[in-house]
N, C-alpha and C positions, 0 to 999 in steps of 0.2 A: 504494500500500500504506500502511495506517495503521501508523505506527511503534509505537503503543501495543500493537498485536496481534502485533508481530514476535516470533517464537519463538527465532530463532537468527541468527547471521551467519556468513558465509564470507569468507575473505580470500585472494587470490592475488597473486603478485608476479612481476615479470620485469624484465630489463634489456635495453635497446635502445641500441645505439651508432649515432649518426647524425652524420655530418659532411657538412653540405650547404653550400649557398650562404651565404657569410658576410654578405651584404648584407641578408638578410631577417630578420624578427623571428619566431622559432619560437613564441613565446607567443601572438602574434596568430593565427597559423595554427591552433595547438592549440585556442584558444578557439572558433574557427569550427567545427572538426572535432568538438569535444566537446559541441556544443549538443544533440545527440540524446540525451545522457544526462540523467536527472532530477537528477543531482548530480555535480559534479566539482570538482577543485581542481588547480592547477598551482603547484608549490612550487619556489623556487630552491634546489637541492640542492648545488650546487658552483659555484665560480668558479675557473677555471684560466687563468693568464696566463703565456705564454712570451715573454719579451722578446727583442728581436733587431732586425735591420734592418727586418724585416716581422713585427711581433708577432702571435702567435696568441692569439685570445680564445675560450675555450671556456666555454659556459654549460651547466651540468648542471641538468636539470629532473626533478622527481619528479611524475608524473601519477597522480592517484587518482580513480577513477570509482566510482560506486555506483548500483546499480539493484535493483529489487525483483523477485524471482522466487519461484515455488512449487517448493520442494525437499522431497521426501518428505512431500507434503501439508501443508507448513508454509510460512507467509510468511517469506521469508528475504532479508536484505540481502546482496547480493553486492558486496564491495569488491575492486576490482582495482587493482593498483599497478604501475607500471613506471618505469624511469629512462632518460632520454635525454640524450645529450651532443651539443651543437650547436656548430659553429664559427660565430662571429658577427662582425659588424663592431665596431669600437671604439665607435661610437655606440650600438649595441644593447647591448653589454656594459655601458656606462656607465648605461644605463637601469635595469639590474637589480642593479648591483654593491653596493648598500646593503641588499639584501633577502635575504641568505642565511637559509634556514630559514623564509622567509615566503611566504604565498600571494600570487601576483601575478595570478592569474586564477581565477575560481570561479563556480559556480552552485549555489545551494542548492535544496532540494526544493520551496520555495515559488516558485521561478523567479527569485529575485533574483540578478543577475550583477554581478561586480566585475572591475576591471582593475588595472593596476599603480599607478594613481594612488590606489587605495584598498587598497594592500598591507597585510596584517595577519598576525599570528602564526598558524601552523597550528593548527587545532582551535577557534579562537575562534568560527567560524561555527556550531558546534554547541552552544555555551554558551547557556543560557537557553531551550533547546528541551526541553520536558518529555518528548519522545520519547527523548532521549538521557541525561537525568540530572535533577538537582534541586539547589536551593539548600539547603545544610545548615548545621549549627552554625557560628558564626563568620562567616557570610556568604560562605562559599566554595562554588564549584560542585563537585558530585560527579557523575561519569559512572557510569551503571549498569555492573555487572560485565561484561556482554557488550561494552561499549564502552570497556573499560579501555585498549585500545590507543590511543584518542584522547588520554588523559591521558599515556601514555608517550611519544607522539610530540611532546608539548609539553615533554619533558624533566622531567616531574614538576611543572611549574609549576602552582600553584593560582590560579585566577582568582577574584578577589573581586568584589563587586558594584560598587564604585567603579571598578575596573579595567575591568569589562565595560561600564559606562556610558560611560566615556571612549572605548572602542573603538567603541561605537555612534554616539557623537557624531562621531567622525572619519569613520566610514563615511558618515553622512548628509551630511557636509560635503565628501566626496570627497577626504579626506586620508589618507596612510598612517598606520598606528598601530604603534608599536614597543614597546608595553607601558609600564608605569610607568617613570619616570626616577628614578635614584638616584645621588646624587653626580655629577650631570652626565652619566651614562651611561644609555642605553636598556637595556631588558631583552632585547629581541629584535633581529634584524637582524645584519648583518655584524660590527659592532663591539659587539654587545650582551653583557650579562653572561651570559645563558643560552647564547649561542653559545660564549663562552669556556669555560663549564662542560661543555657537551655535545659540542663539537667542538674539543677542546684542540689537536689537531695542526694543524687549519686555522687556528685563532686564533693559534697561535705563529708560523706562517708569515706570516700577515697582519700581525702586530705587527712582525716582523723586516723584512718587505719594504716595508711601507707605513708603519706607525707611526701611533699614535693622533694625529689632528689634522693629519696631513701629507697628502701627495698621495694622490689616489684611485688605484685599480688602473690605470685607463685613463690617467690623467695620468702615473703612474709609468712606463708603457710608453714614453712619448714620449722618455724618457731613453735608450732603446736600450742598456740596460746589458748585454744579452747573457746575463744569468742567467735561470733558469727558476723559475716557481712550481710547487711540487708540488701535486698534487691534494689538496683538503681532504677529510679523512676523519675 
């Protein structure tokens, strides 16, 4: 379907709770299962750690898929979203613990696929695509009205040309992109400024439990403190 001729979009959502084998990587499995869709993204939606003699590591994932369909004789983008929670091993948890709110696996409509090594802020993959929006005054990207939800899922963050160019360079080099850095802090990711703004409860627990510049979630669990992480909301 040509995005330029799209007349409307539909969006559905759901929640799935999955507690499976802790040794496998659910992101890898999802990437294989979602290849049939013309577009998808897997976002780290939550990080939940319960310390103890045998710590539990819970990885929350938000899966978004998009496909083109004919609805009421109109070309329509169907966006479906669901949330899954997976119990994982410490190694798998550590692989994604810096990427809260970021895309760790994706496929765009042109067939380009990415993995965790190229993690990036949600929504960036649609910036620069004239089917979704345009570059406006001041050099910032504007989504068309029917795709305003893409801007809202970025917490209202406005992507500038320089920001987008840095994202593209990191993608091409196979590196994660956390957005512009300010005063030594990234914009996105688990310890990012936008995360503190849009996920205050999670960030407060993160700061209290881990602390900026101290041990990681998984490293902290090795202390076997017996206390629990609340779910980030």
